[in-house]
N, C-alpha and C positions, 0 to 999 in steps of 0.2 A: 372177157375172161370167163372160162367155164366155172360153173358153181363148185366143181370140185377142188378149185384153188382157193376157195373162199373159207373162212373159219367154218367150221361143221355146222354151227347154229344158224349161220347166215346162208349157207349153201342150201340146207334142207328147206328154209322158208321160201327163198327166192325160187328154187327149182318147183315147188309146189304151186306157188302162185302163178309162175309163167305157165306151167303145164296146164293149170285149171283154167286160165284164160284162153290159152290156146284150143282146148278142148270146147269150151263154151263160145268162143268168138274167134275163130281162126283168123289170123292176120291182124287183129286188133292192136296188139302191142309191138310196135316197129322198134321201139329202143328202149332199154332198161338200164338204168344207172344208179350205183351206189355213192351216196354221200355220207357226211357225218362222221362218226368215229371210225367206221371202216375205212373210208377213203383217206382219213387222217392217220391210219395205222395206229389206232388206239382203241380198238375194240375189246371189251372185257364182257365175257358171258356171265362172269359171277361178280357178285358185289355183295356189300352189307346193305342190310334193310331189305324191305319188300315194297312191291307196288310203286306208288307214287314217291315213296320216301326210299327206294332202292338206288343203289349206285351203279348197277349193271348198265352196259350199254343198249341201245335201241339198235334197230335196222332200219336205216334212213334210205329211202329211195325215191327216185324220178322215174316214171313210166312215161313213154311218149307214144302218142296215136297220130296218125295222118290227120284225123279229123275229130273234133270234139264229139264224145258221146252224148247224145241228146237225153234229157230227162225222161225217165220212164221208158227208155228203149231197151231193145235186147242186149245192146252193148252195154249199157249202164248196169243191167242186172247181172251180166256177166263178171263185171268188175267187182261189183258187191258179193256175189257167190264166191269168187275166186279168193278174195280177202278173208271172207268169213271162214272157207276151208282152211285157209292158211293159220289164222289166229286159233281156230278149234283144234287143229293137230299140234301146233307149236305156241301155246300162249306166251312163252317168254323166249326170246326178248321181244318186246313190242315190234310190230311191223308197221312202220309209218312212211308216209310219203305223199305224193301228188302225182296226178296223171295229167299231162300237158300236151299239147301239140308242138310240133317242130316250130310253128310261128310263134307260140308262146315263148319258146327258148330264145328265140331272136329279139322279140319285142320287149322282154323283161318283166319284172314283177308288178310294176306298176299300171301297166297297159293289159295285165292279164286278168280276165274276169274269174269269177268263182270256179272251182274245178273239182273234180272227184278227188277226194284225198282222205287220209286216215291220220289221226293223232291219238296216241296212247291206245293203239289197235282199234280205235272206233272208227269206221268208215261213213263218210257222208258224200252224197253226190255232188253237193255244191258247198265249198269251204275255201279257206285261204291258208290252210297250214302249210308253211313252207314257202309261202310266195313273198319272199323277201330277198333283198341283195346278198345276204350270207349265202343261202342255198345257191343262188345263181352262179356267185363267184367262187364258191366251193366246187361247184361242178365244173366250172371252166377250168380251175387250177388243179384239182385233185380227184376229180369224179372217175370212177370205175366203171367202164362199159362192160355189162354183161350181154347186152344185145344191142345192136346197132353200131354206128361209126364211133371212133373215138372222140372224146370232147374236143380236142384239137382241130377235128375235122369239121366240127359244127358251126354253124352261124349262131353264136351263143352271146347273149347280153351279158356283159361284166363290167359295169361301170364302177370303177374303183372309188370315184369321188362319192357316189351315191352310198357306197358301202361305208365309206367314212363318216358320212352324214347319219347313216342308219345307225352306226355303232354308237355315235355322241348321243343321239336321241334315245337309243335303248338305255345308255347309262342314266339319263336324266329322267325317262318316263317309266322304266321298269326297275333297274337296279336300286336307284335312291328310294323311290317308294318301297321295294322289297325291304330294304334296311330299315326304314322307318317303321314298317309294319311289324318286322320280326323282332324288333328291340323291345316291344311292349312285353309287359310282364303277366300278361293274361295267359290262362292255362293253355290255349292251343298254339300261340307263337312259342311259348316255352316248350312244350312237347316237340314242336317240329324242330326247335333248335337244339334240341338233345338228340336228335337222331344222326347217324352217319352221314346220310345225305347232305345234312345242312353245310358242313365245311366243304364238302367236294363241289356242290352246287355255288355256294357263295365265294369261297376263296379262289378256286379255279376258274369258275366262270367269269368273274370280274378280271382276273389276271389275263385271260384270253382277250378281252377287249382292250386292256392296257397293251398287250403285245401288237394287237392289230394296229392301234393308232400309233404305237412307237416305231414299229418296223414296216407298216405297209403289207405284211404278210400274215396269213391264217395260220393257226396251230391248233392242236388239240387240247382237251383238258390236261393231259400228262404233260404235253409240251409246255403248256402255260405254267405249270407248276415248276418245272425246270427253270423257265424264264424268270419267275417270280423269285425264286430263291437267289438268282444271279442280280436281280435289279432292286429288290427292296431291302431295306436295312436287316441286319441280323436278328433284331428284336421279333421279326415276323417269321423266322425260319422254323419255329416250333409248330405254328399253325400250317404253314406250308408244307412241311415234312408230314404232318398228320394227315392232311388232305391227300398228298401223294400216296401215302400208304393206303388209306381208304379206297382210293381211286383204282389202283393197280393190284388190289388184293395183297399187298405187302411186297410187291416185286421192287417198288421203289419208295424212297421215304422212310419214315419210322414213326412208330407210335410215341406220343409224348404226353398224353393226358389219360389220367385215371379219373378225373372229375368232368363229366360232360358238361356241367355249368361252366367251368372255365373254359372249355373248348368253345362253347356258344359264345362266351364273352370276347374270346379272341377272334373267332370268325367275324363278328359284327364290328368290331375294332379295325379289323384288316379291310373289310369290304368298305367301310366308311373312308378309310385312309386311300385305298385303291381308286376308288371312284374320283374322289378330288384329285389325285395325281394323274389319273387318265384324262380328265376333263382339262388339266392344265398343259397338257402336251401340245407342242405346236403342230400346225397341219404339215404332213410330209407328202401326201399324195392326193 
């Protein structure tokens, strides 16, 4: 897909990154794919809040090389410099992703060593950001090829049973502790809970996992909100609609809270309920 066909904010960052790498290390990037909200047709360049507590989308990518860049090599320096140029020119949206080899794509996340990657626009020569079944299965089912063969033409790991187990583990080891931590009445958890980011991350995030376990398919945050409204009892519609409104900058859902403390309370109650409901679902794939 040419960068001109992407959202403007995405196309400019992708074009700058690829042109910089091609200049500094010609031929290094053999494939470049977009995943995340862009691939799921749910990219929103605007959003409420700022920084880590902002609701705007990130640019999530998978870059592919023929061979793994060695630590301290000119190729690794080229990747770091290209990423630095990109985020310096366009600080938002975050430009996040991983640099893999074709072999890494075939072998899957659990057999992949640490790789060059970026999270929240911070580049590291060796990390594991994005190395999980979600990214691999998302790439296989929805990935957008900017450079290289289409995902359907690749030898690409996409173990759906591993995706299911990863999702269940994520509910138990990330989301349940997240709920427990944020229900505290200490100043920091309360401040985070009053942000617009809080219901978008919590309500729509857990709804995505419920959707995956219930249907065997992946969806976006907005898609998860639509699904949650059909799936969960009417008493939850107010917080779901609020989350959809915040996620889509008002294109969907509706505002229902004047009191952010009430919104925090309902977010935590929904997350608690949705985690239990998701973990109670029977295995389907």
